[in-house]
Structure formats: structure tokens, C-alpha cells
All heavy atoms as a GROMACS GRO file, in nm:
protein
  582
    1MET      N    1  -6.711   0.220  15.753
    1MET     CA    2  -6.780   0.111  15.795
    1MET      C    3  -6.765  -0.022  15.731
    1MET      O    4  -6.754  -0.035  15.602
    1MET     CB    5  -6.932   0.150  15.790
    1MET     CG    6  -7.019   0.035  15.845
    1MET     SD    7  -7.194   0.072  15.812
    1MET     CE    8  -7.267  -0.086  15.824
    2HIS      N    9  -6.733  -0.132  15.804
    2HIS     CA   10  -6.704  -0.254  15.746
    2HIS      C   11  -6.838  -0.326  15.721
    2HIS      O   12  -6.919  -0.341  15.822
    2HIS     CB   13  -6.627  -0.333  15.828
    2HIS     CG   14  -6.611  -0.486  15.798
    2HIS    ND1   15  -6.538  -0.536  15.682
    2HIS    CD2   16  -6.671  -0.594  15.839
    2HIS    CE1   17  -6.544  -0.664  15.665
    2HIS    NE2   18  -6.630  -0.694  15.763
    3GLU      N   19  -6.869  -0.379  15.611
    3GLU     CA   20  -6.994  -0.453  15.582
    3GLU      C   21  -6.967  -0.605  15.595
    3GLU      O   22  -6.874  -0.650  15.524
    3GLU     CB   23  -7.053  -0.416  15.443
    3GLU     CG   24  -7.099  -0.270  15.443
    3GLU     CD   25  -7.140  -0.236  15.288
    3GLU    OE1   26  -7.069  -0.251  15.198
    3GLU    OE2   27  -7.251  -0.178  15.302
    4ASP      N   28  -7.038  -0.671  15.662
    4ASP     CA   29  -7.028  -0.814  15.676
    4ASP      C   30  -7.111  -0.879  15.555
    4ASP      O   31  -7.232  -0.891  15.579
    4ASP     CB   32  -7.076  -0.872  15.810
    4ASP     CG   33  -7.057  -1.020  15.823
    4ASP    OD1   34  -7.045  -1.090  15.726
    4ASP    OD2   35  -7.042  -1.060  15.949
    5MET      N   36  -7.051  -0.911  15.446
    5MET     CA   37  -7.114  -0.948  15.329
    5MET      C   38  -7.190  -1.090  15.344
    5MET      O   39  -7.300  -1.102  15.291
    5MET     CB   40  -7.024  -0.961  15.219
    5MET     CG   41  -6.954  -0.834  15.182
    5MET     SD   42  -7.072  -0.707  15.148
    5MET     CE   43  -7.032  -0.666  14.978
    6GLN      N   44  -7.136  -1.176  15.434
    6GLN     CA   45  -7.191  -1.309  15.451
    6GLN      C   46  -7.324  -1.274  15.527
    6GLN      O   47  -7.428  -1.344  15.508
    6GLN     CB   48  -7.110  -1.406  15.516
    6GLN     CG   49  -7.174  -1.532  15.539
    6GLN     CD   50  -7.233  -1.598  15.398
    6GLN    OE1   51  -7.150  -1.621  15.308
    6GLN    NE2   52  -7.359  -1.630  15.394
    7GLU      N   53  -7.316  -1.199  15.625
    7GLU     CA   54  -7.431  -1.168  15.714
    7GLU      C   55  -7.540  -1.102  15.640
    7GLU      O   56  -7.669  -1.128  15.644
    7GLU     CB   57  -7.401  -1.092  15.839
    7GLU     CG   58  -7.512  -1.048  15.920
    7GLU     CD   59  -7.571  -1.170  15.996
    7GLU    OE1   60  -7.513  -1.284  16.000
    7GLU    OE2   61  -7.690  -1.176  16.030
    8ILE      N   62  -7.503  -1.021  15.539
    8ILE     CA   63  -7.597  -0.953  15.455
    8ILE      C   64  -7.667  -1.066  15.363
    8ILE      O   65  -7.799  -1.065  15.350
    8ILE     CB   66  -7.533  -0.852  15.369
    8ILE    CG1   67  -7.497  -0.721  15.454
    8ILE    CG2   68  -7.628  -0.810  15.252
    8ILE    CD1   69  -7.408  -0.623  15.373
    9CYS      N   70  -7.597  -1.163  15.314
    9CYS     CA   71  -7.645  -1.264  15.237
    9CYS      C   72  -7.744  -1.354  15.321
    9CYS      O   73  -7.853  -1.392  15.284
    9CYS     CB   74  -7.539  -1.372  15.179
    9CYS     SG   75  -7.441  -1.295  15.040
   10ASN      N   76  -7.695  -1.382  15.439
   10ASN     CA   77  -7.792  -1.448  15.538
   10ASN      C   78  -7.930  -1.392  15.558
   10ASN      O   79  -8.034  -1.453  15.551
   10ASN     CB   80  -7.720  -1.480  15.659
   10ASN     CG   81  -7.603  -1.571  15.663
   10ASN    OD1   82  -7.574  -1.646  15.565
   10ASN    ND2   83  -7.506  -1.565  15.761
   11CYS      N   84  -7.916  -1.257  15.585
   11CYS     CA   85  -8.047  -1.181  15.611
   11CYS      C   86  -8.126  -1.178  15.491
   11CYS      O   87  -8.252  -1.189  15.484
   11CYS     CB   88  -8.018  -1.052  15.658
   11CYS     SG   89  -7.956  -1.050  15.822
   12LEU      N   90  -8.064  -1.150  15.367
   12LEU     CA   91  -8.140  -1.146  15.238
   12LEU      C   92  -8.200  -1.285  15.215
   12LEU      O   93  -8.322  -1.292  15.161
   12LEU     CB   94  -8.038  -1.099  15.125
   12LEU     CG   95  -8.095  -1.095  14.987
   12LEU    CD1   96  -8.213  -1.001  14.990
   12LEU    CD2   97  -7.992  -1.063  14.882
   13CYS      N   98  -8.130  -1.395  15.235
   13CYS     CA   99  -8.198  -1.522  15.206
   13CYS      C  100  -8.317  -1.547  15.280
   13CYS      O  101  -8.410  -1.591  15.247
   13CYS     CB  102  -8.083  -1.640  15.234
   13CYS     SG  103  -8.130  -1.805  15.196
   14GLN      N  104  -8.309  -1.505  15.415
   14GLN     CA  105  -8.431  -1.521  15.496
   14GLN      C  106  -8.543  -1.443  15.444
   14GLN      O  107  -8.658  -1.490  15.454
   14GLN     CB  108  -8.399  -1.485  15.642
   14GLN     CG  109  -8.300  -1.572  15.722
   14GLN     CD  110  -8.287  -1.526  15.851
   14GLN    OE1  111  -8.279  -1.422  15.891
   14GLN    NE2  112  -8.264  -1.626  15.949
   15THR      N  113  -8.519  -1.314  15.403
   15THR     CA  114  -8.626  -1.241  15.345
   15THR      C  115  -8.679  -1.295  15.217
   15THR      O  116  -8.800  -1.303  15.199
   15THR     CB  117  -8.568  -1.092  15.330
   15THR    OG1  118  -8.512  -1.041  15.454
   15THR    CG2  119  -8.670  -1.006  15.265
   16LEU      N  120  -8.584  -1.335  15.126
   16LEU     CA  121  -8.636  -1.389  15.006
   16LEU      C  122  -8.720  -1.522  15.007
   16LEU      O  123  -8.816  -1.533  14.941
   16LEU     CB  124  -8.513  -1.416  14.900
   16LEU     CG  125  -8.450  -1.294  14.851
   16LEU    CD1  126  -8.314  -1.320  14.775
   16LEU    CD2  127  -8.544  -1.210  14.768
   17ARG      N  128  -8.689  -1.600  15.124
   17ARG     CA  129  -8.766  -1.714  15.153
   17ARG      C  130  -8.906  -1.698  15.191
   17ARG      O  131  -8.995  -1.779  15.178
   17ARG     CB  132  -8.701  -1.800  15.255
   17ARG     CG  133  -8.602  -1.891  15.217
   17ARG     CD  134  -8.556  -1.986  15.315
   17ARG     NE  135  -8.420  -1.986  15.315
   17ARG     CZ  136  -8.342  -1.982  15.429
   17ARG    NH1  137  -8.399  -1.986  15.547
   17ARG    NH2  138  -8.206  -1.989  15.434
   18GLN      N  139  -8.935  -1.562  15.233
   18GLN     CA  140  -9.070  -1.535  15.276
   18GLN      C  141  -9.168  -1.512  15.151
   18GLN      O  142  -9.272  -1.481  15.169
   18GLN     CB  143  -9.071  -1.427  15.361
   18GLN     CG  144  -8.998  -1.440  15.501
   18GLN     CD  145  -9.046  -1.562  15.574
   18GLN    OE1  146  -9.166  -1.566  15.596
   18GLN    NE2  147  -8.950  -1.656  15.604
   19THR      N  148  -9.106  -1.510  15.022
   19THR     CA  149  -9.176  -1.472  14.902
   19THR      C  150  -9.222  -1.602  14.822
   19THR      O  151  -9.157  -1.695  14.830
   19THR     CB  152  -9.099  -1.376  14.806
   19THR    OG1  153  -8.988  -1.450  14.758
   19THR    CG2  154  -9.045  -1.256  14.896
   20ARG      N  155  -9.321  -1.583  14.744
   20ARG     CA  156  -9.366  -1.698  14.670
   20ARG      C  157  -9.259  -1.730  14.555
   20ARG      O  158  -9.242  -1.846  14.520
   20ARG     CB  159  -9.500  -1.666  14.598
   20ARG     CG  160  -9.613  -1.679  14.678
   20ARG     CD  161  -9.746  -1.656  14.600
   20ARG     NE  162  -9.749  -1.524  14.545
   20ARG     CZ  163  -9.841  -1.429  14.588
   20ARG    NH1  164  -9.934  -1.462  14.666
   20ARG    NH2  165  -9.832  -1.311  14.527
   21ARG      N  166  -9.184  -1.627  14.510
   21ARG     CA  167  -9.087  -1.639  14.405
   21ARG      C  168  -8.961  -1.725  14.457
   21ARG      O  169  -8.907  -1.801  14.374
   21ARG     CB  170  -9.038  -1.510  14.358
   21ARG     CG  171  -8.949  -1.512  14.234
   21ARG     CD  172  -8.934  -1.388  14.168
   21ARG     NE  173  -8.860  -1.391  14.049
   21ARG     CZ  174  -8.829  -1.287  13.971
   21ARG    NH1  175  -8.878  -1.167  14.005
   21ARG    NH2  176  -8.763  -1.296  13.876
   22PHE      N  177  -8.923  -1.693  14.577
   22PHE     CA  178  -8.797  -1.771  14.624
   22PHE      C  179  -8.806  -1.852  14.755
   22PHE      O  180  -8.714  -1.863  14.822
   22PHE     CB  181  -8.689  -1.659  14.637
   22PHE     CG  182  -8.659  -1.595  14.513
   22PHE    CD1  183  -8.670  -1.448  14.496
   22PHE    CD2  184  -8.604  -1.660  14.406
   22PHE    CE1  185  -8.651  -1.385  14.384
   22PHE    CE2  186  -8.566  -1.599  14.282
   22PHE     CZ  187  -8.593  -1.458  14.279
   23TYR      N  188  -8.926  -1.908  14.771
   23TYR     CA  189  -8.950  -1.978  14.903
   23TYR      C  190  -8.863  -2.104  14.910
   23TYR      O  191  -8.842  -2.146  15.017
   23TYR     CB  192  -9.100  -2.037  14.899
   23TYR     CG  193  -9.126  -2.144  14.796
   23TYR    CD1  194  -9.105  -2.278  14.817
   23TYR    CD2  195  -9.157  -2.102  14.668
   23TYR    CE1  196  -9.127  -2.376  14.724
   23TYR    CE2  197  -9.182  -2.202  14.557
   23TYR     CZ  198  -9.172  -2.330  14.600
   23TYR     OH  199  -9.183  -2.429  14.492
   24ASP      N  200  -8.809  -2.150  14.784
   24ASP     CA  201  -8.719  -2.272  14.804
   24ASP      C  202  -8.573  -2.243  14.802
   24ASP      O  203  -8.490  -2.329  14.791
   24ASP     CB  204  -8.746  -2.371  14.681
   24ASP     CG  205  -8.742  -2.307  14.558
   24ASP    OD1  206  -8.729  -2.170  14.535
   24ASP    OD2  207  -8.743  -2.366  14.450
   25LEU      N  208  -8.538  -2.110  14.819
   25LEU     CA  209  -8.399  -2.068  14.827
   25LEU      C  210  -8.334  -2.133  14.956
   25LEU      O  211  -8.396  -2.108  15.065
   25LEU     CB  212  -8.375  -1.912  14.827
   25LEU     CG  213  -8.249  -1.867  14.838
   25LEU    CD1  214  -8.151  -1.904  14.715
   25LEU    CD2  215  -8.249  -1.704  14.844
   26MET      N  216  -8.228  -2.207  14.950
   26MET     CA  217  -8.172  -2.275  15.055
   26MET      C  218  -8.063  -2.198  15.129
   26MET      O  219  -8.062  -2.196  15.256
   26MET     CB  220  -8.119  -2.407  15.024
   26MET     CG  221  -8.237  -2.504  14.970
   26MET     SD  222  -8.173  -2.643  14.879
   26MET     CE  223  -8.039  -2.700  14.961
   27ALA      N  224  -7.989  -2.124  15.051
   27ALA     CA  225  -7.874  -2.045  15.116
   27ALA      C  226  -7.810  -1.959  15.003
   27ALA      O  227  -7.821  -1.983  14.884
   27ALA     CB  228  -7.761  -2.140  15.169
   28LEU      N  229  -7.754  -1.850  15.063
   28LEU     CA  230  -7.678  -1.755  14.986
   28LEU      C  231  -7.527  -1.756  15.036
   28LEU      O  232  -7.511  -1.735  15.163
   28LEU     CB  233  -7.737  -1.630  14.972
   28LEU     CG  234  -7.867  -1.599  14.904
   28LEU    CD1  235  -7.913  -1.453  14.935
   28LEU    CD2  236  -7.849  -1.616  14.762
   29GLU      N  237  -7.431  -1.791  14.968
   29GLU     CA  238  -7.292  -1.801  15.016
   29GLU      C  239  -7.208  -1.705  14.944
   29GLU      O  240  -7.187  -1.698  14.833
   29GLU     CB  241  -7.230  -1.941  14.997
   29GLU     CG  242  -7.105  -1.973  15.051
   29GLU     CD  243  -7.043  -2.104  15.012
   29GLU    OE1  244  -7.109  -2.186  14.954
   29GLU    OE2  245  -6.922  -2.118  15.057
   30TYR      N  246  -7.150  -1.619  15.021
   30TYR     CA  247  -7.058  -1.512  14.958
   30TYR      C  248  -6.918  -1.577  14.953
   30TYR      O  249  -6.856  -1.633  15.067
   30TYR     CB  250  -7.052  -1.393  15.061
   30TYR     CG  251  -6.953  -1.271  15.018
   30TYR    CD1  252  -7.000  -1.197  14.910
   30TYR    CD2  253  -6.845  -1.244  15.079
   30TYR    CE1  254  -6.928  -1.101  14.857
   30TYR    CE2  255  -6.764  -1.152  15.035
   30TYR     CZ  256  -6.802  -1.066  14.926
   30TYR     OH  257  -6.722  -0.963  14.878
   31VAL      N  258  -6.862  -1.559  14.836
   31VAL     CA  259  -6.728  -1.630  14.818
   31VAL      C  260  -6.625  -1.528  14.765
   31VAL      O  261  -6.667  -1.438  14.662
   31VAL     CB  262  -6.737  -1.733  14.724
   31VAL    CG1  263  -6.606  -1.802  14.677
   31VAL    CG2  264  -6.841  -1.835  14.748
   32VAL      N  265  -6.515  -1.515  14.823
   32VAL     CA  266  -6.406  -1.420  14.777
   32VAL      C  267  -6.300  -1.504  14.699
   32VAL      O  268  -6.233  -1.577  14.767
   32VAL     CB  269  -6.341  -1.344  14.891
   32VAL    CG1  270  -6.230  -1.251  14.836
   32VAL    CG2  271  -6.455  -1.251  14.957
   33LYS      N  272  -6.288  -1.489  14.573
   33LYS     CA  273  -6.187  -1.556  14.489
   33LYS      C  274  -6.046  -1.480  14.505
   33LYS      O  275  -5.948  -1.553  14.529
   33LYS     CB  276  -6.229  -1.569  14.356
   33LYS     CG  277  -6.128  -1.660  14.281
   33LYS     CD  278  -6.187  -1.693  14.143
   33LYS     CE  279  -6.090  -1.787  14.058
   33LYS     NZ  280  -6.158  -1.819  13.939
   34ASN      N  281  -6.061  -1.358  14.495
   34ASN     CA  282  -5.939  -1.266  14.510
   34ASN      C  283  -5.988  -1.116  14.527
   34ASN      O  284  -6.106  -1.100  14.540
   34ASN     CB  285  -5.836  -1.289  14.400
   34ASN     CG  286  -5.902  -1.244  14.258
   34ASN    OD1  287  -5.963  -1.141  14.244
   34ASN    ND2  288  -5.877  -1.322  14.157
   35ALA      N  289  -5.904  -1.024  14.539
   35ALA     CA  290  -5.937  -0.887  14.564
   35ALA      C  291  -6.036  -0.843  14.451
   35ALA      O  292  -6.110  -0.740  14.488
   35ALA     CB  293  -5.817  -0.798  14.574
   36ASP      N  294  -6.023  -0.876  14.337
   36ASP     CA  295  -6.118  -0.835  14.228
   36ASP      C  296  -6.232  -0.906  14.194
   36ASP      O  297  -6.303  -0.894  14.099
   36ASP     CB  298  -6.026  -0.800  14.110
   36ASP     CG  299  -5.924  -0.689  14.119
   36ASP    OD1  300  -5.948  -0.600  14.213
   36ASP    OD2  301  -5.824  -0.706  14.071
   37LYS      N  302  -6.238  -1.031  14.256
   37LYS     CA  303  -6.337  -1.130  14.204
   37LYS      C  304  -6.419  -1.190  14.329
   37LYS      O  305  -6.354  -1.259  14.412
   37LYS     CB  306  -6.279  -1.246  14.134
   37LYS     CG  307  -6.378  -1.341  14.085
   37LYS     CD  308  -6.469  -1.292  13.968
   37LYS     CE  309  -6.556  -1.413  13.919
   37LYS     NZ  310  -6.665  -1.355  13.833
   38GLN      N  311  -6.549  -1.146  14.346
   38GLN     CA  312  -6.630  -1.195  14.442
   38GLN      C  313  -6.766  -1.237  14.384
   38GLN      O  314  -6.805  -1.188  14.275
   38GLN     CB  315  -6.663  -1.093  14.549
   38GLN     CG  316  -6.536  -1.039  14.624
   38GLN     CD  317  -6.476  -0.923  14.545
   38GLN    OE1  318  -6.551  -0.849  14.492
   38GLN    NE2  319  -6.351  -0.901  14.550
   39TYR      N  320  -6.826  -1.341  14.438
   39TYR     CA  321  -6.949  -1.393  14.382
   39TYR      C  322  -7.028  -1.456  14.496
   39TYR      O  323  -6.988  -1.476  14.613
   39TYR     CB  324  -6.946  -1.490  14.272
   39TYR     CG  325  -6.853  -1.611  14.304
   39TYR    CD1  326  -6.891  -1.722  14.336
   39TYR    CD2  327  -6.699  -1.603  14.285
   39TYR    CE1  328  -6.813  -1.835  14.365
   39TYR    CE2  329  -6.627  -1.713  14.303
   39TYR     CZ  330  -6.681  -1.835  14.345
   39TYR     OH  331  -6.601  -1.939  14.376
   40VAL      N  332  -7.170  -1.464  14.469
   40VAL     CA  333  -7.253  -1.523  14.568
   40VAL      C  334  -7.316  -1.650  14.506
   40VAL      O  335  -7.351  -1.645  14.389
   40VAL     CB  336  -7.375  -1.427  14.597
   40VAL    CG1  337  -7.482  -1.505  14.685
   40VAL    CG2  338  -7.326  -1.305  14.675
   41LEU      N  339  -7.309  -1.763  14.562
   41LEU     CA  340  -7.370  -1.885  14.516
   41LEU      C  341  -7.504  -1.897  14.586
   41LEU      O  342  -7.522  -1.890  14.711
   41LEU     CB  343  -7.288  -1.997  14.566
   41LEU     CG  344  -7.145  -2.000  14.509
   41LEU    CD1  345  -7.072  -2.122  14.565
   41LEU    CD2  346  -7.153  -2.016  14.360
   42ALA      N  347  -7.604  -1.905  14.509
   42ALA     CA  348  -7.737  -1.926  14.549
   42ALA      C  349  -7.786  -2.067  14.529
   42ALA      O  350  -7.782  -2.114  14.424
   42ALA     CB  351  -7.847  -1.838  14.468
   43TYR      N  352  -7.811  -2.128  14.636
   43TYR     CA  353  -7.847  -2.283  14.643
   43TYR      C  354  -7.994  -2.301  14.644
   43TYR      O  355  -8.071  -2.248  14.728
   43TYR     CB  356  -7.787  -2.341  14.768
   43TYR     CG  357  -7.636  -2.354  14.774
   43TYR    CD1  358  -7.558  -2.251  14.834
   43TYR    CD2  359  -7.569  -2.446  14.698
   43TYR    CE1  360  -7.430  -2.239  14.828
   43TYR    CE2  361  -7.432  -2.437  14.696
   43TYR     CZ  362  -7.359  -2.338  14.766
   43TYR     OH  363  -7.216  -2.340  14.765
   44PHE      N  364  -8.047  -2.379  14.544
   44PHE     CA  365  -8.179  -2.421  14.531
   44PHE      C  366  -8.179  -2.572  14.528
   44PHE      O  367  -8.080  -2.641  14.498
   44PHE     CB  368  -8.235  -2.372  14.406
   44PHE     CG  369  -8.255  -2.222  14.395
   44PHE    CD1  370  -8.161  -2.136  14.346
   44PHE    CD2  371  -8.373  -2.151  14.444
   44PHE    CE1  372  -8.183  -2.004  14.347
   44PHE    CE2  373  -8.393  -2.031  14.436
   44PHE     CZ  374  -8.290  -1.942  14.387
   45PRO      N  375  -8.294  -2.636  14.558
   45PRO     CA  376  -8.300  -2.788  14.554
   45PRO      C  377  -8.263  -2.836  14.410
   45PRO      O  378  -8.192  -2.938  14.407
   45PRO     CB  379  -8.450  -2.821  14.577
   45PRO     CG  380  -8.511  -2.700  14.655
   45PRO     CD  381  -8.421  -2.579  14.604
   46ALA      N  382  -8.287  -2.758  14.314
   46ALA     CA  383  -8.253  -2.817  14.177
   46ALA      C  384  -8.111  -2.771  14.130
   46ALA      O  385  -8.065  -2.826  14.022
   46ALA     CB  386  -8.347  -2.757  14.067
   47GLY      N  387  -8.025  -2.710  14.215
   47GLY     CA  388  -7.895  -2.670  14.178
   47GLY      C  389  -7.842  -2.539  14.240
   47GLY      O  390  -7.907  -2.478  14.324
   48CYS      N  391  -7.750  -2.488  14.184
   48CYS     CA  392  -7.681  -2.374  14.235
   48CYS      C  393  -7.662  -2.264  14.119
   48CYS      O  394  -7.640  -2.303  14.007
   48CYS     CB  395  -7.541  -2.410  14.279
   48CYS     SG  396  -7.448  -2.277  14.354
   49VAL      N  397  -7.684  -2.141  14.160
   49VAL     CA  398  -7.661  -2.025  14.076
   49VAL      C  399  -7.544  -1.941  14.120
   49VAL      O  400  -7.538  -1.908  14.245
   49VAL     CB  401  -7.785  -1.952  14.052
   49VAL    CG1  402  -7.765  -1.815  13.957
   49VAL    CG2  403  -7.903  -2.032  14.004
   50CYS      N  404  -7.442  -1.916  14.023
   50CYS     CA  405  -7.332  -1.823  14.060
   50CYS      C  406  -7.369  -1.686  14.008
   50CYS      O  407  -7.400  -1.658  13.904
   50CYS     CB  408  -7.196  -1.865  13.988
   50CYS     SG  409  -7.069  -1.783  14.042
   51ILE      N  410  -7.371  -1.578  14.110
   51ILE     CA  411  -7.397  -1.448  14.085
   51ILE      C  412  -7.275  -1.363  14.097
   51ILE      O  413  -7.209  -1.359  14.210
   51ILE     CB  414  -7.504  -1.394  14.173
   51ILE    CG1  415  -7.631  -1.486  14.154
   51ILE    CG2  416  -7.531  -1.248  14.158
   51ILE    CD1  417  -7.739  -1.475  14.272
   52ASN      N  418  -7.235  -1.277  14.004
   52ASN     CA  419  -7.114  -1.207  14.008
   52ASN      C  420  -7.148  -1.074  14.096
   52ASN      O  421  -7.235  -0.996  14.050
   52ASN     CB  422  -7.069  -1.154  13.870
   52ASN     CG  423  -6.946  -1.065  13.862
   52ASN    OD1  424  -6.881  -1.045  13.965
   52ASN    ND2  425  -6.933  -1.010  13.753
   53VAL      N  426  -7.074  -1.057  14.198
   53VAL     CA  427  -7.097  -0.936  14.268
   53VAL      C  428  -6.955  -0.870  14.310
   53VAL      O  429  -6.933  -0.790  14.410
   53VAL     CB  430  -7.154  -0.973  14.419
   53VAL    CG1  431  -7.299  -1.017  14.403
   53VAL    CG2  432  -7.078  -1.068  14.495
   54SER      N  433  -6.852  -0.870  14.211
   54SER     CA  434  -6.731  -0.820  14.218
   54SER      C  435  -6.747  -0.666  14.239
   54SER      O  436  -6.798  -0.608  14.183
   54SER     CB  437  -6.652  -0.852  14.093
   54SER     OG  438  -6.635  -0.990  14.081
   55LEU      N  439  -6.661  -0.637  14.344
   55LEU     CA  440  -6.647  -0.488  14.389
   55LEU      C  441  -6.758  -0.415  14.432
   55LEU      O  442  -6.768  -0.301  14.434
   55LEU     CB  443  -6.571  -0.418  14.264
   55LEU     CG  444  -6.432  -0.475  14.225
   55LEU    CD1  445  -6.373  -0.408  14.111
   55LEU    CD2  446  -6.326  -0.491  14.333
   56ASP      N  447  -6.864  -0.492  14.466
   56ASP     CA  448  -6.976  -0.430  14.520
   56ASP      C  449  -6.985  -0.399  14.663
   56ASP      O  450  -6.913  -0.450  14.746
   56ASP     CB  451  -7.106  -0.543  14.503
   56ASP     CG  452  -7.156  -0.541  14.348
   56ASP    OD1  453  -7.118  -0.465  14.287
   56ASP    OD2  454  -7.248  -0.633  14.340
   57SER      N  455  -7.066  -0.291  14.692
   57SER     CA  456  -7.093  -0.261  14.824
   57SER      C  457  -7.210  -0.356  14.872
   57SER      O  458  -7.241  -0.432  14.792
   57SER     CB  459  -7.140  -0.111  14.841
   57SER     OG  460  -7.266  -0.108  14.775
   58GLY      N  461  -7.241  -0.342  14.998
   58GLY     CA  462  -7.347  -0.423  15.052
   58GLY      C  463  -7.470  -0.407  14.977
   58GLY      O  464  -7.540  -0.515  14.935
   59TRP      N  465  -7.506  -0.286  14.960
   59TRP     CA  466  -7.625  -0.239  14.883
   59TRP      C  467  -7.625  -0.302  14.736
   59TRP      O  468  -7.719  -0.355  14.671
   59TRP     CB  469  -7.651  -0.103  14.884
   59TRP     CG  470  -7.780  -0.052  14.814
   59TRP    CD1  471  -7.777   0.020  14.698
   59TRP    CD2  472  -7.915  -0.105  14.819
   59TRP    NE1  473  -7.897   0.039  14.648
   59TRP    CE2  474  -7.997  -0.035  14.726
   59TRP    CE3  475  -7.982  -0.180  14.906
   59TRP    CZ2  476  -8.126  -0.052  14.702
   59TRP    CZ3  477  -8.110  -0.203  14.906
   59TRP    CH2  478  -8.191  -0.136  14.801
   60GLY      N  479  -7.507  -0.278  14.675
   60GLY     CA  480  -7.483  -0.323  14.540
   60GLY      C  481  -7.501  -0.464  14.517
   60GLY      O  482  -7.559  -0.520  14.432
   61MET      N  483  -7.456  -0.546  14.615
   61MET     CA  484  -7.458  -0.677  14.622
   61MET      C  485  -7.605  -0.733  14.635
   61MET      O  486  -7.647  -0.823  14.552
   61MET     CB  487  -7.373  -0.747  14.726
   61MET     CG  488  -7.386  -0.895  14.744
   61MET     SD  489  -7.290  -0.970  14.873
   61MET     CE  490  -7.384  -0.915  15.010
   62ILE      N  491  -7.685  -0.654  14.715
   62ILE     CA  492  -7.834  -0.698  14.729
   62ILE      C  493  -7.896  -0.689  14.588
   62ILE      O  494  -7.969  -0.766  14.530
   62ILE     CB  495  -7.892  -0.613  14.836
   62ILE    CG1  496  -7.839  -0.653  14.972
   62ILE    CG2  497  -8.060  -0.620  14.830
   62ILE    CD1  498  -7.876  -0.557  15.082
   63MET      N  499  -7.867  -0.565  14.534
   63MET     CA  500  -7.931  -0.541  14.406
   63MET      C  501  -7.885  -0.649  14.295
   63MET      O  502  -7.967  -0.696  14.220
   63MET     CB  503  -7.891  -0.391  14.355
   63MET     CG  504  -7.943  -0.291  14.450
   63MET     SD  505  -8.125  -0.277  14.455
   63MET     CE  506  -8.169  -0.249  14.296
   64ASP      N  507  -7.748  -0.680  14.293
   64ASP     CA  508  -7.710  -0.778  14.179
   64ASP      C  509  -7.772  -0.913  14.214
   64ASP      O  510  -7.805  -0.985  14.125
   64ASP     CB  511  -7.559  -0.788  14.183
   64ASP     CG  512  -7.498  -0.678  14.119
   64ASP    OD1  513  -7.554  -0.605  14.032
   64ASP    OD2  514  -7.365  -0.653  14.130
   65VAL      N  515  -7.777  -0.954  14.340
   65VAL     CA  516  -7.830  -1.089  14.372
   65VAL      C  517  -7.979  -1.098  14.320
   65VAL      O  518  -8.019  -1.189  14.263
   65VAL     CB  519  -7.816  -1.115  14.517
   65VAL    CG1  520  -7.903  -1.245  14.558
   65VAL    CG2  521  -7.672  -1.137  14.554
   66VAL      N  522  -8.056  -0.989  14.360
   66VAL     CA  523  -8.199  -0.997  14.327
   66VAL      C  524  -8.219  -0.994  14.170
   66VAL      O  525  -8.307  -1.059  14.117
   66VAL     CB  526  -8.278  -0.873  14.392
   66VAL    CG1  527  -8.415  -0.854  14.330
   66VAL    CG2  528  -8.271  -0.889  14.538
   67LYS      N  529  -8.137  -0.912  14.110
   67LYS     CA  530  -8.143  -0.900  13.967
   67LYS      C  531  -8.120  -1.038  13.887
   67LYS      O  532  -8.172  -1.067  13.785
   67LYS     CB  533  -8.065  -0.791  13.916
   67LYS     CG  534  -8.119  -0.649  13.929
   67LYS     CD  535  -8.025  -0.550  13.868
   67LYS     CE  536  -8.059  -0.415  13.915
   67LYS     NZ  537  -7.960  -0.314  13.869
   68GLN      N  538  -8.006  -1.102  13.950
   68GLN     CA  539  -7.957  -1.230  13.880
   68GLN      C  540  -8.015  -1.352  13.910
   68GLN      O  541  -7.978  -1.460  13.857
   68GLN     CB  542  -7.803  -1.224  13.887
   68GLN     CG  543  -7.736  -1.100  13.817
   68GLN     CD  544  -7.585  -1.109  13.837
   68GLN    OE1  545  -7.526  -1.212  13.800
   68GLN    NE2  546  -7.542  -1.003  13.894
   69LEU      N  547  -8.113  -1.363  14.023
   69LEU     CA  548  -8.157  -1.484  14.056
   69LEU      C  549  -8.257  -1.530  13.948
   69LEU      O  550  -8.318  -1.455  13.895
   69LEU     CB  551  -8.238  -1.462  14.188
   69LEU     CG  552  -8.149  -1.467  14.323
   69LEU    CD1  553  -8.247  -1.436  14.431
   69LEU    CD2  554  -8.075  -1.610  14.342
   70PRO      N  555  -8.262  -1.668  13.931
   70PRO     CA  556  -8.351  -1.718  13.819
   70PRO      C  557  -8.504  -1.689  13.848
   70PRO      O  558  -8.537  -1.689  13.964
   70PRO     CB  559  -8.320  -1.862  13.824
   70PRO     CG  560  -8.270  -1.894  13.966
   70PRO     CD  561  -8.195  -1.765  14.009
   71CYS      N  562  -8.557  -1.660  13.738
   71CYS     CA  563  -8.698  -1.641  13.740
   71CYS      C  564  -8.784  -1.772  13.727
   71CYS      O  565  -8.736  -1.857  13.650
   71CYS     CB  566  -8.754  -1.549  13.622
   71CYS     SG  567  -8.698  -1.380  13.634
   72LYS      N  568  -8.890  -1.797  13.800
   72LYS     CA  569  -8.963  -1.912  13.793
   72LYS      C  570  -9.064  -1.879  13.700
   72LYS      O  571  -9.124  -1.780  13.690
   72LYS     CB  572  -9.024  -1.942  13.931
   72LYS     CG  573  -8.918  -1.984  14.034
   72LYS     CD  574  -8.986  -2.048  14.149
   72LYS     CE  575  -8.900  -2.074  14.265
   72LYS     NZ  576  -8.782  -2.108  14.284
   73SER      N  577  -9.113  -1.979  13.622
   73SER     CA  578  -9.209  -1.964  13.523
   73SER      C  579  -9.352  -2.010  13.584
   73SER      O  580  -9.370  -2.063  13.680
   73SER     CB  581  -9.185  -2.052  13.400
   73SER     OG  582  -9.131  -2.176  13.419
   0.00000   0.00000   0.00000
């Protein structure tokens, strides 16, 4: 099965925006640098966070994004 990683990011972004913790998340962009290097850019009003998702499945990418997003104090 082919996983559409950008579509997974789009759906995850919509879901995270429904929470108090990530209501200000503007977008998640899936970027392929090469066959061994992929990352997700998480855009917030205050800036961008780069999340390493290299060689992940769709589920692995979701887990990595959630774990690596910045915590609000």
C-alpha cells in the first residue's frame, strides 16, 4: 500500500489544531531531501520546527511528529 505522507500530515495538522496544545499549528509540510532523508516542517506563528521522519511509515511519522513538536509552557 502506498501512503500519501503529505495527506497524512494535512489530516494530522487538522486534528492537532483541535487541541489546546497545538491550536496555533498552521501547517505540517512533508519534505523529501533524498531516499534516506525525509522531514516534516511544522509551522507556527512564532517560527518553524524541523522534525526528522527519515525512513518512517505513515504511523511512524505520526508518532515522531507528535513526540518532537514543541511543548508549550
